[in-house]
N, C-alpha and C positions, 0 to 999 in steps of 0.2 A: 662560395663556401665549398671547401673540399671535404672529403670523407672524414678526415680526422677531426675537423671542426664540428661536423655533424655529430660524431660519436661523443665528443666532449659535451655538447649541448644536451644530447639525450641522457647521458650519464648524470649530468648535474640536475636536470629536471626530475628524473625518476628517483634520484637520491633524496631530493626534498620530499617527493611524494611518499617515499618509503619511510622517511623519518616521521612524517605526520601519521602515517598508518600505524607504525609501531607504537607511537605515543597513545593513539586511540585504543590499540589492542591492550596496552598496559592497563588502561582504565577498565576495559570490558572483560579482561581475563582470557583464558585459552579458548581455542576453537572447539566446537563440538565435533564429534565424529562425522556427522552429516556435513558440516561446513568443510571439513578436511576433504571429504570425498568430492564435494562440489569444486573445491579449488583444484584438486587433481584432474577432474574432468575439464576444467577451464584451461589448465596448462596443456592438456592434450589437444584442445582446439587451437591454442596459440601455436602449437608445434606443427600445424598443417603447413602446406606450401603457402608462401606469402599471398599470392593472388587468390588462391582458393579460399584462404581464411577470410580475406576482406570481402570477397564475393558472397561468402556465407553470411556475414554479419549485416550486409546491406549498405546501400549508399548513404543512408542517413547517419548510421554509426560511423562510417568512414569519414564523412564530412565533419562530424562532431569531434572525433578524436584528432583529426588533422588540424582543425581550427583551434582546438584547445591547446595542442602542443605548440603550434606556431605563436599563439598569443602569449603563452607562458615563457617562451624562449626567445622571442624576437625573430624567429625564422620567417621570411616572407611567405605568405600563403600562395602567391602566384608562382607556380613552378611548372616546368615542363612535365609531361606525363611520366617520362623516365625518372626524373628526379623525385617526383611525388611518390612513385613506387618504392624508391630507395628509402625515403623518409618513413613511409609506412612500414617497411620491413624492419627498420631500426626500432620503431615504436612497438611492433609486435614482439621482437626479441627482448625488448626492455620489460614488457609485461610478463614475459616468461620468467625473467630474473627477479622481478618484483614478487610474484606469487611464490616462487621457490624460497626467496629470502624471508617471506612472511611465515612460511611453514617451518623454516629453520628457527626463526624467532620464537615460534610457538613452543618449540622444544625447551626453551629456557624456563617455561612455567613448570616443568616437570621436576626441577631440582633447584637448589640454592648453591651458588658458587661464592665461597668466602675467600677465595684466593686473591681477590682484588682488594684494593685499599678501601676501608670504610669511608662513607661520605662525611661522617662527623667524627671529630676527635673524641676519644673516650678518656676521661680523666682518670688519674691514678686512684682517686677515692672510689670512683665507680667500679674500677677493676677490682679493688679490694672487696667491695660488696658482692662482686660476682664470683669470688674464689670459693672453693669447696669448704674451706675452714670457717667461713663466715656463718652468721646466724641464719636460721631458716627464713626463706623469703615467702611472704604471703602472696599467693597468686590471685589476681582479681577474677571474680566470677562473671564479670560483665561480658555480654556477648560481643563478638567481633563486629566492627562496623561494616556496613555494606559497602560494596564497591562504589566509589564516588563517580559521578558523571557531571558534565558541564550543565550549567543552567540552560534552559531552552533559549532564552534571549541571547546568550553568548554563542551558543551553537548556531543559531540562525544568523547572527551577525557574521560569523566566520563563513557560513555558506553563501551569504549575500556578497561578501567581499570577493569570494572565489568566483561567483557568477559574474560580478562586475568586471573582474580582471580578465576573464576568459570570454566575455561577451555572450554567455549562455542565455541570459535573460534580457529582454527588452526593458525599457524604462517602465512601460505600462505593466508588463508581467511582474516586474520586481515590486511595484507598488501594490499589485494584487496580492502577491505572496505576503507582503508586509502587513496588509490590512487583516488578512485571515489569521496570521500567526499572532498579531496583536490581540485579536478578539479571543483566540484560544487562551492566551496568557491572562487576559482580563477576567475570563470566566474561571479558569482552573488554577491560576497563580503561576508565577515564574519559578519553577522548581527544576531540580536536576532531571534530565529526560528519563532516566531509568526509574524515577519515582512515580511517574504517571501510571495509572491503572485503568482497567476496562471501564470502571465506573466513571472516570473522567471523560473517556471517549463517549460513553453513552449520554452523559449529561450535555456535552458539547453538541452532540447530534440533536438531542431533544430541544435545546435552545434554538439551534439553527432552524428547525422545522417551524417554530412559532415566532421567529424573529420577523418584525415588519420590514418590508423592503423600503429602501431610501429612508432609514430611520434617522439619519443625520440631517435630513431636509424637511421632514414632516414637523409641523408645529407641535403636534401632540407628543413627539418623542425626542425632540432636540434637547440635548444635555442629559438625557436619561441613561442609566446603565443598561446593558443588554437585557438583564432580567426585568428591570422596570419597563423597558420598551416592550417586552413580551406581554406584560400585564396591560400596558396601555393599548396594545393591539387588540387584546381581548375585549377591553372596555369600550373601545371606539369602533370595533369591527374593521380594523385596518388590514390591507392585503399583506400577506407574508411572503417570504422568499420563495421563488419558484423551485421546482424540483431540480432543474438543471443548475441553479445557483447553489443549492445545498450540496449537490454532488461535486460541484467545482470546488466549494470550500473544503470538503472532505479530501478531495484530491490534492489540494494545495499542501496538505501535510506531507505529501511525498517529497516536497522540496527539501526536507530534512531527513537524511538517511536513517537516523535513529528513530524517527517518527514513522517510518514506513509501516511497521507492524501496527501502530495505532491507526493509521489511515486505512489499512486493510481491515482491521477490526471494525471500524466504523462502517465501511461499505458492507462487510459481511453481516453486521447487525441489521442494517437497513434492508439488505437483501432477504434475510431470514424473516424479518417482520412482515414483509410483503408476501413471501411464500406462505407463511402461517395464515395470513388473512385470506388468501386465495383458497388454500386447501381446506380451511376451516368451514367454508360455506357448503362444501360438497354434501355432507350428511344431512343437515337440516333442509336444504333445498330439494334434495332428492326425495326425502321422506314426505315433504309437503306435496311434491309433484305427483306422487303415487296415490295421494288421497283426493278423490274427486270432490269431496265436500270442502276441501281447502284449496281449490283451484285459484281462487282470487288471492288468497294469502301467498301462495307459491309465486303467482305472477308479480305481486307487489315486492316480495323479497328478491326475486330475480331482477326486477327493474332497479331496485335500490342498490343491489350489489353491482349491477352494470355501471351505474353512475359512479360508485366509489372506485370500481376497477379502472375507469378511464384515467384516474390519477395513479392508482397503485401499480397497475401493470407496467406503464412506462418507467416508473421508478424502479421496479423489479428488474426490468431489462437493462436500464442504464447502469444501475449498481452492479449487476452481474457481469456485464460486458467490461465495465471499467476495472472491476476487480480481476477479471480474467486477463486483461491486458497488463495490469500491474504484475501479475504472477508469471505470465509467459514472457512478456517483454518485447517480442518482435514477431514478425510474420513467419520467419523460419521456424521458430519454436512452436508456433501454432500448427504449421502444416507438416513438419517433418519429425515430430517427436510423438511418442505414444501419449504423453500427457495432453499435448495440443490436439491430437486427433480425437481423444476421448472427450475433450472439451467441445470440439466441433459437433460430435455426435449428440452431446447434451443440448447444444444450441438447436439442432434439428428437432429434437424431442420437444423443446420449448416452442418451436415454430408450430408443431403439430397441436400442442396444447392451445396455442393462440387461435388456430383454425377452429377447433372445437368450441372454444369460448366465444368466438365471433358468431358462430352458428347459433349458440344459445342466446346471445344478446340481440342479434339482428333478425332472427327468424322465430325461434321457439317461444321466447318470452313475449314478444308482441302478439303472437297468435294466442297465447294463453290469456293475455289481457282482453282478447276478443271473445273468450269463452271456449276456446278449442281444447277439449280434454285430450285429444290425440296428441297435440303438441306437447302436453305435459308428460306423456309417456316417452315421447322422443327426447325431451329434456332429461328425463331420468336416465335413459340409456346413454345419452351423451356424457352425463356426469360420471357414469360408470366407466366409460371410455377414458375420460380425463383422469380418473383415479388410477387406472392401469398404467397410463403414460407417466403419471407422477411417481409410481412405484419404480418404473424403469429409470426415471431421472434420479431418484434417490439411490438406486443401485449404482448408477454411473458415478454419482457424487461420492459414494463410499469407495469406489475404485480409485477415483482421483485422489482422495485424501489418505488412503491406507495402502494402496498397491503401487500406484505410479508415483514417480518423483518429478518435481518441477524441472524444466530445462535449466541447465547450468547458466 
């Protein structure tokens, strides 16, 4: 394959990608100012030296884009190192053209151009009704319809077909995506993706937490709807989905680009619920620990909290790390951007919190159960230390959400 043939394949492939992107943008409407800034930042990255750019994005992204392009165009994946760099350079330049073309397309939302021929022929009678001399026209007061968006099932079918064509998902992974998307649709209905709300995400998460594991194999739940299976699990004391399975189900929503915000909302909700549970114990436990006459009550409360924390804390950590990875996207963004470095600082603070919490659970609370009043005072001081660290964590979180911007 010569250079001209390569250029033809790159042009044809990215022209198809661009047409699909423009069609989706027509449904979604113009970019926000923040989205435009991020696209400009992305273009600046693509305009780096070819090898510098691909070194920056990392081997996994290089392999993903190279494989996707080859699968879509029929270009053999086995290439010499020199030819591979030439192909990657053309891909990089094509992405520059793609993003610039999308920004130009965005300008078409700023005005209407009536110089082109209308898509439908207007009859003479209709023209007469539109003339200034005609009778006054009654204008409908009905509100404009919201922007339309594809049904979730349709959007997932398109994403599934794309993944099958490019080899992005294995057969096992594809079936996993299909199962969780089907469950979401069964619970919340097959609706246009832009119609889903936070309440839908919260309800889906709540059902997942109480859904029995292997519900399609258990005799008590075979043939039941998800909500009926939840009730059966409560009635029969059946084991429910593990934390890792719940988090995986939430993460599978990332397979649909338009559901990315829903998936992050689910993880954020789960993360915040765990934080609220942890921080909410500080005041009552500290107060009891400082009252010698309530030493037994303080020890019992600390013990019960430790048992619950064995489930809550891992969920908090997994949801937080998963959400951070979805937001940052790669190791370079984590290590070499202000947002990523602030996130790492927050992780260190959480590590300090876990150290203090471990001391409470493994040392102070057992001593209090043995009647050691001195251990209760140590526990109270440890909780005060945890509260200070939490305040620093909250300040860091405020910086992440209001001062720093996500890596492009």
